[in-house]
PDB file of the backbone (N, CA, C, O) and the ligand in Angstrom, with CONECT records:
HET     ZN  A 101       1
ATOM      1  N   MET A   1      11.552 -10.958 -35.355  1.00  0.00           N
ATOM      2  CA  MET A   1      12.223  -9.667 -35.482  1.00  0.00           C
ATOM      3  C   MET A   1      13.704  -9.904 -35.695  1.00  0.00           C
ATOM      4  O   MET A   1      14.373 -10.512 -34.860  1.00  0.00           O
ATOM      5  N   VAL A   2      14.197  -9.435 -36.788  1.00  0.00           N
ATOM      6  CA  VAL A   2      15.622  -9.593 -37.071  1.00  0.00           C
ATOM      7  C   VAL A   2      16.341  -8.290 -36.745  1.00  0.00           C
ATOM      8  O   VAL A   2      15.873  -7.204 -37.086  1.00  0.00           O
ATOM      9  N   TYR A   3      17.460  -8.415 -36.096  1.00  0.00           N
ATOM     10  CA  TYR A   3      18.255  -7.247 -35.740  1.00  0.00           C
ATOM     11  C   TYR A   3      19.663  -7.421 -36.300  1.00  0.00           C
ATOM     12  O   TYR A   3      20.354  -8.395 -36.001  1.00  0.00           O
ATOM     13  N   LYS A   4      20.065  -6.462 -37.111  1.00  0.00           N
ATOM     14  CA  LYS A   4      21.397  -6.521 -37.702  1.00  0.00           C
ATOM     15  C   LYS A   4      22.164  -5.289 -37.277  1.00  0.00           C
ATOM     16  O   LYS A   4      21.611  -4.197 -37.152  1.00  0.00           O
ATOM     17  N   ARG A   5      23.446  -5.492 -37.059  1.00  0.00           N
ATOM     18  CA  ARG A   5      24.233  -4.383 -36.563  1.00  0.00           C
ATOM     19  C   ARG A   5      25.713  -4.684 -36.725  1.00  0.00           C
ATOM     20  O   ARG A   5      26.131  -5.841 -36.760  1.00  0.00           O
ATOM     21  N   LYS A   6      26.490  -3.625 -36.823  1.00  0.00           N
ATOM     22  CA  LYS A   6      27.938  -3.769 -36.818  1.00  0.00           C
ATOM     23  C   LYS A   6      28.428  -3.466 -35.412  1.00  0.00           C
ATOM     24  O   LYS A   6      28.135  -2.411 -34.850  1.00  0.00           O
ATOM     25  N   ILE A   7      29.166  -4.391 -34.863  1.00  0.00           N
ATOM     26  CA  ILE A   7      29.625  -4.260 -33.486  1.00  0.00           C
ATOM     27  C   ILE A   7      30.754  -3.227 -33.383  1.00  0.00           C
ATOM     28  O   ILE A   7      31.706  -3.243 -34.163  1.00  0.00           O
ATOM     29  N   SER A   8      30.621  -2.335 -32.405  1.00  0.00           N
ATOM     30  CA  SER A   8      31.654  -1.326 -32.175  1.00  0.00           C
ATOM     31  C   SER A   8      32.696  -1.909 -31.221  1.00  0.00           C
ATOM     32  O   SER A   8      32.483  -2.955 -30.609  1.00  0.00           O
ATOM     33  N   ALA A   9      33.816  -1.218 -31.108  1.00  0.00           N
ATOM     34  CA  ALA A   9      34.876  -1.662 -30.197  1.00  0.00           C
ATOM     35  C   ALA A   9      34.347  -1.722 -28.764  1.00  0.00           C
ATOM     36  O   ALA A   9      34.691  -2.621 -27.997  1.00  0.00           O
ATOM     37  N   GLU A  10      33.508  -0.752 -28.422  1.00  0.00           N
ATOM     38  CA  GLU A  10      32.965  -0.705 -27.065  1.00  0.00           C
ATOM     39  C   GLU A  10      32.048  -1.901 -26.791  1.00  0.00           C
ATOM     40  O   GLU A  10      32.127  -2.532 -25.736  1.00  0.00           O
ATOM     41  N   GLU A  11      31.186  -2.196 -27.753  1.00  0.00           N
ATOM     42  CA  GLU A  11      30.284  -3.334 -27.574  1.00  0.00           C
ATOM     43  C   GLU A  11      31.069  -4.647 -27.460  1.00  0.00           C
ATOM     44  O   GLU A  11      30.731  -5.514 -26.654  1.00  0.00           O
ATOM     45  N   ALA A  12      32.108  -4.778 -28.268  1.00  0.00           N
ATOM     46  CA  ALA A  12      32.928  -5.989 -28.218  1.00  0.00           C
ATOM     47  C   ALA A  12      33.564  -6.135 -26.839  1.00  0.00           C
ATOM     48  O   ALA A  12      33.625  -7.232 -26.284  1.00  0.00           O
ATOM     49  N   MET A  13      34.036  -5.013 -26.295  1.00  0.00           N
ATOM     50  CA  MET A  13      34.680  -5.033 -24.990  1.00  0.00           C
ATOM     51  C   MET A  13      33.686  -5.405 -23.889  1.00  0.00           C
ATOM     52  O   MET A  13      34.005  -6.170 -22.979  1.00  0.00           O
ATOM     53  N   LEU A  14      32.478  -4.851 -23.990  1.00  0.00           N
ATOM     54  CA  LEU A  14      31.457  -5.098 -22.968  1.00  0.00           C
ATOM     55  C   LEU A  14      30.784  -6.462 -23.135  1.00  0.00           C
ATOM     56  O   LEU A  14      30.221  -7.000 -22.181  1.00  0.00           O
ATOM     57  N   GLY A  15      30.843  -7.012 -24.333  1.00  0.00           N
ATOM     58  CA  GLY A  15      30.121  -8.259 -24.604  1.00  0.00           C
ATOM     59  C   GLY A  15      28.624  -8.026 -24.684  1.00  0.00           C
ATOM     60  O   GLY A  15      27.827  -8.919 -24.395  1.00  0.00           O
ATOM     61  N   LYS A  16      28.252  -6.820 -25.079  1.00  0.00           N
ATOM     62  CA  LYS A  16      26.840  -6.442 -25.173  1.00  0.00           C
ATOM     63  C   LYS A  16      26.571  -5.836 -26.531  1.00  0.00           C
ATOM     64  O   LYS A  16      27.458  -5.260 -27.161  1.00  0.00           O
ATOM     65  N   ILE A  17      25.333  -5.975 -26.973  1.00  0.00           N
ATOM     66  CA  ILE A  17      24.947  -5.408 -28.266  1.00  0.00           C
ATOM     67  C   ILE A  17      23.982  -4.263 -28.032  1.00  0.00           C
ATOM     68  O   ILE A  17      22.913  -4.449 -27.450  1.00  0.00           O
ATOM     69  N   LEU A  18      24.358  -3.091 -28.483  1.00  0.00           N
ATOM     70  CA  LEU A  18      23.488  -1.917 -28.332  1.00  0.00           C
ATOM     71  C   LEU A  18      22.195  -2.137 -29.124  1.00  0.00           C
ATOM     72  O   LEU A  18      22.219  -2.620 -30.256  1.00  0.00           O
ATOM     73  N   ILE A  19      21.079  -1.777 -28.511  1.00  0.00           N
ATOM     74  CA  ILE A  19      19.785  -1.912 -29.177  1.00  0.00           C
ATOM     75  C   ILE A  19      19.313  -0.517 -29.568  1.00  0.00           C
ATOM     76  O   ILE A  19      19.188   0.364 -28.717  1.00  0.00           O
ATOM     77  N   THR A  20      19.056  -0.322 -30.834  1.00  0.00           N
ATOM     78  CA  THR A  20      18.595   0.997 -31.269  1.00  0.00           C
ATOM     79  C   THR A  20      17.134   1.182 -30.856  1.00  0.00           C
ATOM     80  O   THR A  20      16.410   0.216 -30.616  1.00  0.00           O
ATOM     81  N   LYS A  21      16.727   2.432 -30.781  1.00  0.00           N
ATOM     82  CA  LYS A  21      15.417   2.766 -30.234  1.00  0.00           C
ATOM     83  C   LYS A  21      14.251   2.093 -30.965  1.00  0.00           C
ATOM     84  O   LYS A  21      13.307   1.618 -30.333  1.00  0.00           O
ATOM     85  N   ASP A  22      14.322   2.056 -32.279  1.00  0.00           N
ATOM     86  CA  ASP A  22      13.214   1.449 -33.026  1.00  0.00           C
ATOM     87  C   ASP A  22      13.055  -0.018 -32.675  1.00  0.00           C
ATOM     88  O   ASP A  22      11.961  -0.572 -32.767  1.00  0.00           O
ATOM     89  N   MET A  23      14.163  -0.650 -32.268  1.00  0.00           N
ATOM     90  CA  MET A  23      14.104  -2.058 -31.887  1.00  0.00           C
ATOM     91  C   MET A  23      13.626  -2.241 -30.452  1.00  0.00           C
ATOM     92  O   MET A  23      12.743  -3.062 -30.205  1.00  0.00           O
ATOM     93  N   TRP A  24      14.192  -1.490 -29.492  1.00  0.00           N
ATOM     94  CA  TRP A  24      13.820  -1.752 -28.104  1.00  0.00           C
ATOM     95  C   TRP A  24      12.376  -1.401 -27.799  1.00  0.00           C
ATOM     96  O   TRP A  24      11.803  -1.917 -26.839  1.00  0.00           O
ATOM     97  N   LYS A  25      11.786  -0.541 -28.591  1.00  0.00           N
ATOM     98  CA  LYS A  25      10.358  -0.238 -28.426  1.00  0.00           C
ATOM     99  C   LYS A  25       9.496  -1.478 -28.633  1.00  0.00           C
ATOM    100  O   LYS A  25       8.387  -1.561 -28.104  1.00  0.00           O
ATOM    101  N   ARG A  26       9.996  -2.428 -29.393  1.00  0.00           N
ATOM    102  CA  ARG A  26       9.228  -3.633 -29.708  1.00  0.00           C
ATOM    103  C   ARG A  26       9.596  -4.797 -28.802  1.00  0.00           C
ATOM    104  O   ARG A  26       9.091  -5.905 -28.981  1.00  0.00           O
ATOM    105  N   LEU A  27      10.465  -4.560 -27.837  1.00  0.00           N
ATOM    106  CA  LEU A  27      10.940  -5.631 -26.960  1.00  0.00           C
ATOM    107  C   LEU A  27      10.332  -5.506 -25.571  1.00  0.00           C
ATOM    108  O   LEU A  27       9.815  -4.450 -25.207  1.00  0.00           O
ATOM    109  N   PRO A  28      10.395  -6.595 -24.789  1.00  0.00           N
ATOM    110  CA  PRO A  28       9.958  -6.480 -23.393  1.00  0.00           C
ATOM    111  C   PRO A  28      10.872  -5.512 -22.624  1.00  0.00           C
ATOM    112  O   PRO A  28      11.957  -5.183 -23.103  1.00  0.00           O
ATOM    113  N   PRO A  29      10.449  -5.061 -21.451  1.00  0.00           N
ATOM    114  CA  PRO A  29      11.227  -4.051 -20.710  1.00  0.00           C
ATOM    115  C   PRO A  29      12.578  -4.584 -20.223  1.00  0.00           C
ATOM    116  O   PRO A  29      12.794  -5.795 -20.183  1.00  0.00           O
ATOM    117  N   PRO A  30      13.495  -3.665 -19.850  1.00  0.00           N
ATOM    118  CA  PRO A  30      14.803  -4.062 -19.326  1.00  0.00           C
ATOM    119  C   PRO A  30      14.657  -5.033 -18.166  1.00  0.00           C
ATOM    120  O   PRO A  30      13.733  -4.918 -17.360  1.00  0.00           O
ATOM    121  N   GLY A  31      15.568  -5.982 -18.088  1.00  0.00           N
ATOM    122  CA  GLY A  31      15.508  -6.995 -17.051  1.00  0.00           C
ATOM    123  C   GLY A  31      14.929  -8.297 -17.590  1.00  0.00           C
ATOM    124  O   GLY A  31      15.164  -9.369 -17.034  1.00  0.00           O
ATOM    125  N   ALA A  32      14.177  -8.194 -18.669  1.00  0.00           N
ATOM    126  CA  ALA A  32      13.566  -9.379 -19.266  1.00  0.00           C
ATOM    127  C   ALA A  32      14.610 -10.210 -19.992  1.00  0.00           C
ATOM    128  O   ALA A  32      15.636  -9.701 -20.443  1.00  0.00           O
ATOM    129  N   LYS A  33      14.322 -11.493 -20.093  1.00  0.00           N
ATOM    130  CA  LYS A  33      15.166 -12.391 -20.880  1.00  0.00           C
ATOM    131  C   LYS A  33      14.395 -12.821 -22.103  1.00  0.00           C
ATOM    132  O   LYS A  33      13.200 -13.110 -22.032  1.00  0.00           O
ATOM    133  N   VAL A  34      15.081 -12.861 -23.215  1.00  0.00           N
ATOM    134  CA  VAL A  34      14.452 -13.349 -24.437  1.00  0.00           C
ATOM    135  C   VAL A  34      15.371 -14.390 -25.061  1.00  0.00           C
ATOM    136  O   VAL A  34      16.587 -14.391 -24.872  1.00  0.00           O
ATOM    137  N   GLN A  35      14.728 -15.273 -25.810  1.00  0.00           N
ATOM    138  CA  GLN A  35      15.479 -16.289 -26.525  1.00  0.00           C
ATOM    139  C   GLN A  35      15.732 -15.764 -27.932  1.00  0.00           C
ATOM    140  O   GLN A  35      14.802 -15.321 -28.606  1.00  0.00           O
ATOM    141  N   VAL A  36      16.961 -15.810 -28.369  1.00  0.00           N
ATOM    142  CA  VAL A  36      17.270 -15.307 -29.702  1.00  0.00           C
ATOM    143  C   VAL A  36      18.042 -16.350 -30.505  1.00  0.00           C
ATOM    144  O   VAL A  36      18.659 -17.262 -29.955  1.00  0.00           O
ATOM    145  N   LYS A  37      17.986 -16.186 -31.809  1.00  0.00           N
ATOM    146  CA  LYS A  37      18.857 -16.954 -32.693  1.00  0.00           C
ATOM    147  C   LYS A  37      19.995 -16.028 -33.068  1.00  0.00           C
ATOM    148  O   LYS A  37      19.791 -14.979 -33.681  1.00  0.00           O
ATOM    149  N   PHE A  38      21.202 -16.435 -32.688  1.00  0.00           N
ATOM    150  CA  PHE A  38      22.371 -15.619 -32.957  1.00  0.00           C
ATOM    151  C   PHE A  38      23.292 -16.428 -33.856  1.00  0.00           C
ATOM    152  O   PHE A  38      23.947 -17.367 -33.404  1.00  0.00           O
ATOM    153  N   HIS A  39      23.337 -16.061 -35.120  1.00  0.00           N
ATOM    154  CA  HIS A  39      24.114 -16.810 -36.112  1.00  0.00           C
ATOM    155  C   HIS A  39      23.794 -18.301 -36.059  1.00  0.00           C
ATOM    156  O   HIS A  39      24.681 -19.154 -36.054  1.00  0.00           O
ATOM    157  N   GLY A  40      22.502 -18.578 -36.020  1.00  0.00           N
ATOM    158  CA  GLY A  40      22.056 -19.965 -36.090  1.00  0.00           C
ATOM    159  C   GLY A  40      21.989 -20.690 -34.757  1.00  0.00           C
ATOM    160  O   GLY A  40      21.469 -21.802 -34.679  1.00  0.00           O
ATOM    161  N   GLU A  41      22.506 -20.075 -33.721  1.00  0.00           N
ATOM    162  CA  GLU A  41      22.519 -20.704 -32.409  1.00  0.00           C
ATOM    163  C   GLU A  41      21.440 -20.074 -31.539  1.00  0.00           C
ATOM    164  O   GLU A  41      21.290 -18.852 -31.521  1.00  0.00           O
ATOM    165  N   SER A  42      20.686 -20.905 -30.814  1.00  0.00           N
ATOM    166  CA  SER A  42      19.648 -20.381 -29.944  1.00  0.00           C
ATOM    167  C   SER A  42      20.254 -20.027 -28.587  1.00  0.00           C
ATOM    168  O   SER A  42      20.823 -20.886 -27.913  1.00  0.00           O
ATOM    169  N   LEU A  43      20.131 -18.765 -28.192  1.00  0.00           N
ATOM    170  CA  LEU A  43      20.766 -18.295 -26.958  1.00  0.00           C
ATOM    171  C   LEU A  43      19.789 -17.489 -26.116  1.00  0.00           C
ATOM    172  O   LEU A  43      18.934 -16.780 -26.647  1.00  0.00           O
ATOM    173  N   PRO A  44      19.925 -17.605 -24.772  1.00  0.00           N
ATOM    174  CA  PRO A  44      19.143 -16.710 -23.917  1.00  0.00           C
ATOM    175  C   PRO A  44      19.918 -15.402 -23.747  1.00  0.00           C
ATOM    176  O   PRO A  44      21.105 -15.429 -23.420  1.00  0.00           O
ATOM    177  N   VAL A  45      19.278 -14.282 -23.961  1.00  0.00           N
ATOM    178  CA  VAL A  45      19.942 -12.997 -23.718  1.00  0.00           C
ATOM    179  C   VAL A  45      19.056 -12.160 -22.806  1.00  0.00           C
ATOM    180  O   VAL A  45      17.835 -12.316 -22.794  1.00  0.00           O
ATOM    181  N   SER A  46      19.681 -11.277 -22.049  1.00  0.00           N
ATOM    182  CA  SER A  46      18.863 -10.382 -21.242  1.00  0.00           C
ATOM    183  C   SER A  46      18.949  -8.985 -21.818  1.00  0.00           C
ATOM    184  O   SER A  46      19.908  -8.617 -22.497  1.00  0.00           O
ATOM    185  N   ILE A  47      17.909  -8.219 -21.521  1.00  0.00           N
ATOM    186  CA  ILE A  47      17.838  -6.842 -21.992  1.00  0.00           C
ATOM    187  C   ILE A  47      18.222  -5.955 -20.819  1.00  0.00           C
ATOM    188  O   ILE A  47      17.655  -6.060 -19.731  1.00  0.00           O
ATOM    189  N   GLU A  48      19.184  -5.085 -21.054  1.00  0.00           N
ATOM    190  CA  GLU A  48      19.705  -4.265 -19.974  1.00  0.00           C
ATOM    191  C   GLU A  48      19.626  -2.792 -20.343  1.00  0.00           C
ATOM    192  O   GLU A  48      19.928  -2.411 -21.474  1.00  0.00           O
ATOM    193  N   ALA A  49      19.223  -1.972 -19.391  1.00  0.00           N
ATOM    194  CA  ALA A  49      19.215  -0.522 -19.591  1.00  0.00           C
ATOM    195  C   ALA A  49      20.358   0.065 -18.774  1.00  0.00           C
ATOM    196  O   ALA A  49      20.525  -0.273 -17.602  1.00  0.00           O
ATOM    197  N   VAL A  50      21.139   0.937 -19.385  1.00  0.00           N
ATOM    198  CA  VAL A  50      22.261   1.572 -18.709  1.00  0.00           C
ATOM    199  C   VAL A  50      22.084   3.079 -18.801  1.00  0.00           C
ATOM    200  O   VAL A  50      21.909   3.626 -19.890  1.00  0.00           O
ATOM    201  N   ALA A  51      22.129   3.745 -17.657  1.00  0.00           N
ATOM    202  CA  ALA A  51      21.995   5.204 -17.644  1.00  0.00           C
ATOM    203  C   ALA A  51      23.197   5.823 -18.335  1.00  0.00           C
ATOM    204  O   ALA A  51      24.320   5.341 -18.191  1.00  0.00           O
ATOM    205  N   CYS A  52      22.960   6.888 -19.084  1.00  0.00           N
ATOM    206  CA  CYS A  52      24.029   7.475 -19.888  1.00  0.00           C
ATOM    207  C   CYS A  52      23.882   8.987 -19.957  1.00  0.00           C
ATOM    208  O   CYS A  52      22.774   9.523 -19.954  1.00  0.00           O
ATOM    209  N   THR A  53      25.017   9.657 -20.019  1.00  0.00           N
ATOM    210  CA  THR A  53      25.002  11.114 -20.156  1.00  0.00           C
ATOM    211  C   THR A  53      25.820  11.547 -21.369  1.00  0.00           C
ATOM    212  O   THR A  53      26.412  12.626 -21.361  1.00  0.00           O
ATOM    213  N   CYS A  54      25.860  10.715 -22.413  1.00  0.00           N
ATOM    214  CA  CYS A  54      26.675  11.052 -23.586  1.00  0.00           C
ATOM    215  C   CYS A  54      26.158  12.283 -24.323  1.00  0.00           C
ATOM    216  O   CYS A  54      26.890  12.871 -25.120  1.00  0.00           O
ATOM    217  N   ARG A  55      24.922  12.683 -24.075  1.00  0.00           N
ATOM    218  CA  ARG A  55      24.395  13.905 -24.698  1.00  0.00           C
ATOM    219  C   ARG A  55      24.454  15.078 -23.725  1.00  0.00           C
ATOM    220  O   ARG A  55      23.793  16.096 -23.933  1.00  0.00           O
ATOM    221  N   GLY A  56      25.246  14.935 -22.663  1.00  0.00           N
ATOM    222  CA  GLY A  56      25.398  16.007 -21.693  1.00  0.00           C
ATOM    223  C   GLY A  56      24.550  15.758 -20.459  1.00  0.00           C
ATOM    224  O   GLY A  56      23.567  15.019 -20.504  1.00  0.00           O
ATOM    225  N   PRO A  57      24.948  16.396 -19.337  1.00  0.00           N
ATOM    226  CA  PRO A  57      24.265  16.149 -18.049  1.00  0.00           C
ATOM    227  C   PRO A  57      22.799  16.578 -18.047  1.00  0.00           C
ATOM    228  O   PRO A  57      22.018  16.102 -17.224  1.00  0.00           O
ATOM    229  N   LEU A  58      22.423  17.469 -18.954  1.00  0.00           N
ATOM    230  CA  LEU A  58      21.034  17.933 -18.978  1.00  0.00           C
ATOM    231  C   LEU A  58      20.121  17.000 -19.770  1.00  0.00           C
ATOM    232  O   LEU A  58      18.899  17.150 -19.765  1.00  0.00           O
ATOM    233  N   LYS A  59      20.729  16.048 -20.441  1.00  0.00           N
ATOM    234  CA  LYS A  59      19.918  15.124 -21.240  1.00  0.00           C
ATOM    235  C   LYS A  59      20.193  13.667 -20.868  1.00  0.00           C
ATOM    236  O   LYS A  59      20.639  12.873 -21.696  1.00  0.00           O
ATOM    237  N   PRO A  60      19.920  13.337 -19.618  1.00  0.00           N
ATOM    238  CA  PRO A  60      20.151  11.942 -19.213  1.00  0.00           C
ATOM    239  C   PRO A  60      19.176  11.023 -19.947  1.00  0.00           C
ATOM    240  O   PRO A  60      18.031  11.388 -20.211  1.00  0.00           O
ATOM    241  N   HIS A  61      19.643   9.862 -20.257  1.00  0.00           N
ATOM    242  CA  HIS A  61      18.802   8.905 -20.986  1.00  0.00           C
ATOM    243  C   HIS A  61      19.379   7.519 -20.738  1.00  0.00           C
ATOM    244  O   HIS A  61      20.352   7.363 -20.001  1.00  0.00           O
ATOM    245  N   GLU A  62      18.784   6.539 -21.344  1.00  0.00           N
ATOM    246  CA  GLU A  62      19.273   5.172 -21.172  1.00  0.00           C
ATOM    247  C   GLU A  62      19.667   4.574 -22.502  1.00  0.00           C
ATOM    248  O   GLU A  62      19.070   4.863 -23.539  1.00  0.00           O
ATOM    249  N   HIS A  63      20.679   3.738 -22.451  1.00  0.00           N
ATOM    250  CA  HIS A  63      21.031   2.915 -23.598  1.00  0.00           C
ATOM    251  C   HIS A  63      20.572   1.498 -23.283  1.00  0.00           C
ATOM    252  O   HIS A  63      20.662   1.036 -22.146  1.00  0.00           O
ATOM    253  N   TYR A  64      20.091   0.832 -24.293  1.00  0.00           N
ATOM    254  CA  TYR A  64      19.624  -0.543 -24.104  1.00  0.00           C
ATOM    255  C   TYR A  64      20.569  -1.503 -24.800  1.00  0.00           C
ATOM    256  O   TYR A  64      21.071  -1.237 -25.892  1.00  0.00           O
ATOM    257  N   TYR A  65      20.796  -2.627 -24.136  1.00  0.00           N
ATOM    258  CA  TYR A  65      21.710  -3.633 -24.687  1.00  0.00           C
ATOM    259  C   TYR A  65      21.113  -5.029 -24.603  1.00  0.00           C
ATOM    260  O   TYR A  65      20.326  -5.340 -23.709  1.00  0.00           O
ATOM    261  N   PHE A  66      21.508  -5.858 -25.556  1.00  0.00           N
ATOM    262  CA  PHE A  66      21.348  -7.293 -25.417  1.00  0.00           C
ATOM    263  C   PHE A  66      22.608  -7.781 -24.724  1.00  0.00           C
ATOM    264  O   PHE A  66      23.716  -7.516 -25.191  1.00  0.00           O
ATOM    265  N   VAL A  67      22.448  -8.491 -23.616  1.00  0.00           N
ATOM    266  CA  VAL A  67      23.600  -9.055 -22.926  1.00  0.00           C
ATOM    267  C   VAL A  67      23.668 -10.539 -23.270  1.00  0.00           C
ATOM    268  O   VAL A  67      22.765 -11.311 -22.949  1.00  0.00           O
ATOM    269  N   LEU A  68      24.746 -10.914 -23.921  1.00  0.00           N
ATOM    270  CA  LEU A  68      24.910 -12.290 -24.381  1.00  0.00           C
ATOM    271  C   LEU A  68      25.504 -13.159 -23.284  1.00  0.00           C
ATOM    272  O   LEU A  68      26.135 -12.646 -22.361  1.00  0.00           O
ATOM    273  N   PRO A  69      25.309 -14.479 -23.377  1.00  0.00           N
ATOM    274  CA  PRO A  69      25.993 -15.372 -22.424  1.00  0.00           C
ATOM    275  C   PRO A  69      27.506 -15.131 -22.504  1.00  0.00           C
ATOM    276  O   PRO A  69      28.040 -14.809 -23.565  1.00  0.00           O
ATOM    277  N   GLU A  70      28.179 -15.291 -21.367  1.00  0.00           N
ATOM    278  CA  GLU A  70      29.600 -14.960 -21.265  1.00  0.00           C
ATOM    279  C   GLU A  70      30.489 -15.594 -22.325  1.00  0.00           C
ATOM    280  O   GLU A  70      31.442 -14.978 -22.803  1.00  0.00           O
ATOM    281  N   GLU A  71      30.166 -16.831 -22.685  1.00  0.00           N
ATOM    282  CA  GLU A  71      31.047 -17.553 -23.610  1.00  0.00           C
ATOM    283  C   GLU A  71      30.883 -17.094 -25.062  1.00  0.00           C
ATOM    284  O   GLU A  71      31.630 -17.524 -25.941  1.00  0.00           O
ATOM    285  N   THR A  72      29.903 -16.220 -25.310  1.00  0.00           N
ATOM    286  CA  THR A  72      29.704 -15.747 -26.682  1.00  0.00           C
ATOM    287  C   THR A  72      30.623 -14.560 -26.965  1.00  0.00           C
ATOM    288  O   THR A  72      30.567 -13.534 -26.286  1.00  0.00           O
ATOM    289  N   GLN A  73      31.451 -14.720 -27.960  1.00  0.00           N
ATOM    290  CA  GLN A  73      32.425 -13.681 -28.283  1.00  0.00           C
ATOM    291  C   GLN A  73      31.870 -12.692 -29.304  1.00  0.00           C
ATOM    292  O   GLN A  73      31.195 -13.078 -30.258  1.00  0.00           O
ATOM    293  N   LEU A  74      32.160 -11.432 -29.091  1.00  0.00           N
ATOM    294  CA  LEU A  74      31.859 -10.395 -30.076  1.00  0.00           C
ATOM    295  C   LEU A  74      33.183  -9.752 -30.438  1.00  0.00           C
ATOM    296  O   LEU A  74      34.073  -9.646 -29.594  1.00  0.00           O
ATOM    297  N   TYR A  75      33.320  -9.326 -31.669  1.00  0.00           N
ATOM    298  CA  TYR A  75      34.531  -8.586 -31.998  1.00  0.00           C
ATOM    299  C   TYR A  75      34.177  -7.327 -32.773  1.00  0.00           C
ATOM    300  O   TYR A  75      33.160  -7.255 -33.463  1.00  0.00           O
ATOM    301  N   SER A  76      35.036  -6.356 -32.635  1.00  0.00           N
ATOM    302  CA  SER A  76      34.827  -5.062 -33.267  1.00  0.00           C
ATOM    303  C   SER A  76      34.716  -5.207 -34.782  1.00  0.00           C
ATOM    304  O   SER A  76      35.551  -5.855 -35.412  1.00  0.00           O
ATOM    305  N   GLY A  77      33.698  -4.611 -35.355  1.00  0.00           N
ATOM    306  CA  GLY A  77      33.503  -4.669 -36.803  1.00  0.00           C
ATOM    307  C   GLY A  77      32.678  -5.864 -37.263  1.00  0.00           C
ATOM    308  O   GLY A  77      32.350  -5.986 -38.443  1.00  0.00           O
ATOM    309  N   GLN A  78      32.347  -6.739 -36.330  1.00  0.00           N
ATOM    310  CA  GLN A  78      31.546  -7.927 -36.658  1.00  0.00           C
ATOM    311  C   GLN A  78      30.134  -7.517 -37.089  1.00  0.00           C
ATOM    312  O   GLN A  78      29.506  -6.666 -36.460  1.00  0.00           O
ATOM    313  N   SER A  79      29.652  -8.128 -38.157  1.00  0.00           N
ATOM    314  CA  SER A  79      28.269  -7.904 -38.567  1.00  0.00           C
ATOM    315  C   SER A  79      27.415  -8.973 -37.918  1.00  0.00           C
ATOM    316  O   SER A  79      27.503 -10.149 -38.271  1.00  0.00           O
ATOM    317  N   ILE A  80      26.595  -8.566 -36.976  1.00  0.00           N
ATOM    318  CA  ILE A  80      25.808  -9.579 -36.269  1.00  0.00           C
ATOM    319  C   ILE A  80      24.409  -9.685 -36.870  1.00  0.00           C
ATOM    320  O   ILE A  80      23.872  -8.734 -37.437  1.00  0.00           O
ATOM    321  N   HIS A  81      23.856 -10.855 -36.723  1.00  0.00           N
ATOM    322  CA  HIS A  81      22.515 -11.156 -37.190  1.00  0.00           C
ATOM    323  C   HIS A  81      21.831 -11.869 -36.040  1.00  0.00           C
ATOM    324  O   HIS A  81      22.189 -12.992 -35.683  1.00  0.00           O
ATOM    325  N   LEU A  82      20.851 -11.206 -35.472  1.00  0.00           N
ATOM    326  CA  LEU A  82      20.196 -11.736 -34.296  1.00  0.00           C
ATOM    327  C   LEU A  82      18.688 -11.718 -34.532  1.00  0.00           C
ATOM    328  O   LEU A  82      18.129 -10.719 -34.983  1.00  0.00           O
ATOM    329  N   GLU A  83      18.052 -12.823 -34.224  1.00  0.00           N
ATOM    330  CA  GLU A  83      16.618 -12.900 -34.441  1.00  0.00           C
ATOM    331  C   GLU A  83      15.914 -13.202 -33.117  1.00  0.00           C
ATOM    332  O   GLU A  83      16.161 -14.225 -32.479  1.00  0.00           O
ATOM    333  N   VAL A  84      15.041 -12.292 -32.727  1.00  0.00           N
ATOM    334  CA  VAL A  84      14.281 -12.496 -31.495  1.00  0.00           C
ATOM    335  C   VAL A  84      13.148 -13.455 -31.792  1.00  0.00           C
ATOM    336  O   VAL A  84      12.324 -13.215 -32.674  1.00  0.00           O
ATOM    337  N   GLU A  85      13.119 -14.552 -31.038  1.00  0.00           N
ATOM    338  CA  GLU A  85      12.081 -15.549 -31.249  1.00  0.00           C
ATOM    339  C   GLU A  85      10.787 -15.041 -30.622  1.00  0.00           C
ATOM    340  O   GLU A  85      10.671 -14.941 -29.401  1.00  0.00           O
ATOM    341  N   GLU A  86       9.831 -14.727 -31.463  1.00  0.00           N
ATOM    342  CA  GLU A  86       8.564 -14.120 -31.017  1.00  0.00           C
ATOM    343  C   GLU A  86       7.871 -14.974 -29.960  1.00  0.00           C
ATOM    344  O   GLU A  86       7.628 -16.166 -30.150  1.00  0.00           O
ATOM    345  N   GLY A  87       7.569 -14.336 -28.862  1.00  0.00           N
ATOM    346  CA  GLY A  87       6.816 -15.023 -27.811  1.00  0.00           C
ATOM    347  C   GLY A  87       7.626 -15.959 -26.936  1.00  0.00           C
ATOM    348  O   GLY A  87       7.206 -16.275 -25.823  1.00  0.00           O
ATOM    349  N   ALA A  88       8.779 -16.412 -27.413  1.00  0.00           N
ATOM    350  CA  ALA A  88       9.571 -17.392 -26.676  1.00  0.00           C
ATOM    351  C   ALA A  88      10.364 -16.724 -25.551  1.00  0.00           C
ATOM    352  O   ALA A  88      11.192 -15.846 -25.795  1.00  0.00           O
ATOM    353  N   GLY A  89      10.100 -17.146 -24.343  1.00  0.00           N
ATOM    354  CA  GLY A  89      10.873 -16.664 -23.210  1.00  0.00           C
ATOM    355  C   GLY A  89      10.600 -15.221 -22.828  1.00  0.00           C
ATOM    356  O   GLY A  89      11.277 -14.674 -21.958  1.00  0.00           O
ATOM    357  N   VAL A  90       9.638 -14.607 -23.454  1.00  0.00           N
ATOM    358  CA  VAL A  90       9.329 -13.210 -23.138  1.00  0.00           C
ATOM    359  C   VAL A  90       8.505 -13.170 -21.860  1.00  0.00           C
ATOM    360  O   VAL A  90       7.465 -13.822 -21.755  1.00  0.00           O
ATOM    361  N   SER A  91       8.980 -12.401 -20.896  1.00  0.00           N
ATOM    362  CA  SER A  91       8.213 -12.307 -19.655  1.00  0.00           C
ATOM    363  C   SER A  91       7.950 -10.855 -19.314  1.00  0.00           C
ATOM    364  O   SER A  91       7.315 -10.565 -18.300  1.00  0.00           O
TER     365      SER A  91
HETATM  366 ZN    ZN A 101      24.003   7.995 -24.370  1.00  0.00          ZN2+
END
């Protein structure tokens, strides 16, 4: 599964990559770790769910993120290419 995205200023600041709904439906649940290829480098990332009220208090929902290892830098406007290694590290 290849995931491509343009990093926002917020994602760069958090060091996390927002996962769109069509993608997270195909991933293991939040808390799981998956092995990914990130620009050619194999990295362990965790999947995190964060409660959010950006659509108003009556529509609470969750945002899902890939959390990268601390030393991995993201910058605003970066076009990322991330490939989830099927079956690898999925629990
Ligand atoms: Zn939201």
